[in-house]
N, C-alpha and C positions, 0 to 999 in steps of 0.2 A: 476261742474264735475259730470257726471252720474256714480253711483256706481253699481257694478255688483253682483248679488246674483243668487243662484239656488234654486230649490224647490224639496225636497224629502219628502216622506210621510211615516207614520207609528208611531202610538202612542208608544213612548219609544222604537223606533226601529222596531215596528211590523206594517205592513200595514193591513188595514181593508177596505173592499169594503163597500160602503154605498148605500142605497136606491134601492130596487127592482132589484138587480142584476147588477147595473151600475158598470162599471170598470173605469170610467173617474175620479172619485173623491174617496179619501180615508181619513179617519181620520189620523192626522199626528202630528209628532213632527217636527216642521220646524226650520230651522236655517239660519244664514246670511253667504253667501259665497261671498268672494271678496268685503266685505263691508269695513267700516272704524271703527277702534276701538274707542269707546266712550271716550271723553276727561275726564281725572281724575277730579272729582269734578264738572263736567259739568252737564247740565240740564238733559241729557239722563241718565247718570249714577246715578243721584240723585233720579230718579223716576222709573227706570226699575230694577226689582229684579230677582234673580234666585230662582227656586223652587227645593227642594231636600229632601233627607232623609239620616240620618247618615252621613252628610257632603258630600254627593254625589249628583251632579246636575242631573236633568232630564228634567226640563221645565223652562219657564220664566213667568214673571207676571208684573203687574203694581201696584205701591203703590198709593192707592186711598185716604187714610187718614193715620193718624199716626200709626194705627194698623190693617189696612185692605188692602188686596192684591186681585186684580182681575186676574184670570187666566182661562184656559180651563178646562172644565169638564173632558175630557179624561185623563188629567194629574193626576187626583186624583182617578181614577178608582181603587177600592179595597183597598184604603189606609184608615186606621183608624185615628180618631182624635188624635192629639198629636204626630203623627209620621212624619208629614210634617214639613220641616224647610224653612225659608226664608233667602236667601243669599243676603247680601249687598256688592257691589263691590267697591273697590277703587284701581284704577290702575292695574286691573287684579287680585287682591287678594280678595277673598270672605270671609266675616265673617258671620257665620250662627247663626240665632236666632230662638228660639222655637215658636211653635204655640199652641193654645188651641183647635181650632175647624176649620172645613171647611164645606161648603155646596155646593153640586152639584145640578144644576138645575133639578127639579123633572121630567121634560119631556125629559131629555137627556138619550139616550142609545147608545151603541157603534156602532150599525148598522144603526139605523133609526132616531137618535135624533140629527143630526148634527146642525140643526138650533138652538138648545138649548145647544150648546157646551160651556157652561160658568159656572164658579164656583167662590166662594169667600172664602178667608182664613182669619181667625182672629189670630193675633199674641198674644203671652203671654204678651209682654210689648209693647213698642212703637218703632218706627224706630229710629236708632241712629242719633245723632246730625249731621246735614249737609245733610240729605236726605229729599226731599221735595215731598209730595203727589201732584198729579195733579187732576184737575177737569175733570169731564166727559163732553165731547163736546156736546153742546145743539143745534148746528146749523144743517143745511142741507148739505149733500155732493152732488156734481155734478160731472159728468164725467170730468176727467182731473184734478180735485183737487189733490194736492200733499199730500201723506201720508208719515210720517216718521216711518219706521219699525225697531224694535230693538229686540235683543235677545241674549242669551248666547250659541247658538247652534254651531254645527260642522261647521268648515270653510273648505276652499279648501284644507288645509293641514291635514284634518281629526281631528284636535284638536278642543276641545270644552271647555266651561266654562269661556270664556272671552267675555265681552259685546261688540258687534258690532252693527252697524246700517246702514241703507241705506234709499233711498226714492223711491217712485213709485206713478204714478198717478192712481186715481180711474178709473177703466174700467166701472163698473156698480155700481151705488151708492146703489141700493137695489136689489140684486139678489133675495131676498125675503125681507120682512119687517125686518128680523133679521140679514141680512148678507151684507157684502161689499166685492167686488171682484176687483182684479187687474189682468192685462194680462202680463205674463212674456215676450211674444214675442214682445210686443211693445217696451220694454226698455232693455231686457236682464238682468233684476234685479229682485230678488224674495227672497224666504225663503226656509228653509230646516230643517233636523233633529235637534231638541233641542230648537227651538224657540216657540214651542206650548205654547199658553197662553200669549205670549209676546204682547206688545202693538203695535197698529197703532195709532200714534199721529197726531194731526192737530196742526200746528203752528198758534196761534192766537195772532198777534202783538207781537211776540217774546216769548209768553207763550205756553208751551206744554199742550195740553189737549187730553185725551185719547178718541178715538172713537171706536177702535176695539181690539179684542183679537184673536190671531192667532189660526185658527182652522184646515185647511187642504188645499190641493192643488192638482195639477196634479200628477199622479203616476210617471211620468218620470221626474218630477221636472223642467219642461220646459214650461208648459202651462199657469197656472194661480195660484193665491192664494186666499183663502177665509178667511175673518175675521168676527167674530161674532160682530154685532152691539151692543155695550155696552148699549147705550141709550135705545134700545128696551127692555132691561132686567132690567131697573132701579128698578122696583117694587121688583123683586127677590133679587137684591143686597141689597136693603134697609131692606127687611124683614129678611135677614140673616146676617146682619152686623151692624156696627155703622155708616154706610154712611148716 
């Protein structure tokens, strides 16, 4: 069954134009529209986390080891160390855990650094029992390969904060060496407000592995979605975390 999503843009609700006056792409907080709620205790819920502050959700992320979360750089713009929290979901209820530090890619900026829209967060402790980090996908992506996209963002009823997911085939495996793109018009499924930083997973023999972090999409939420290629930034992630 094909699941339906939409794409809306704007970091934490605010749209930003990117790159030399272009109006086709913008930094975004993306979300899942008309997707399927993640199964309680299932593999998606066990590795996809919420990003927030003071118990309030604003982005999504991927648990990459017991105390490390991968997300988007624009989610952490202007936030000081220790103010960010990681949310672990069970059946729609989120438990918030503190963090000690986070690092934004040094080449990212809100207007011209989209290809480096990646960040890493270190938790104060470790993930609660029952949550499972995922590996970073080491293989190649080809046009038509299926991605599983997940996040806590706004849904068709304008509610947010519950983990939903859907799937979508890759349109361009390397928009640049740093990015992965899918086309909304091919499948009528995509991402929108609140999913920023959330994962694009690849299913490897039943095991989820993360390949992308949600970055941005079409301004009208109907054209395309762009994910940062996590593998392209492995050096940055390792230098700034315990990965």
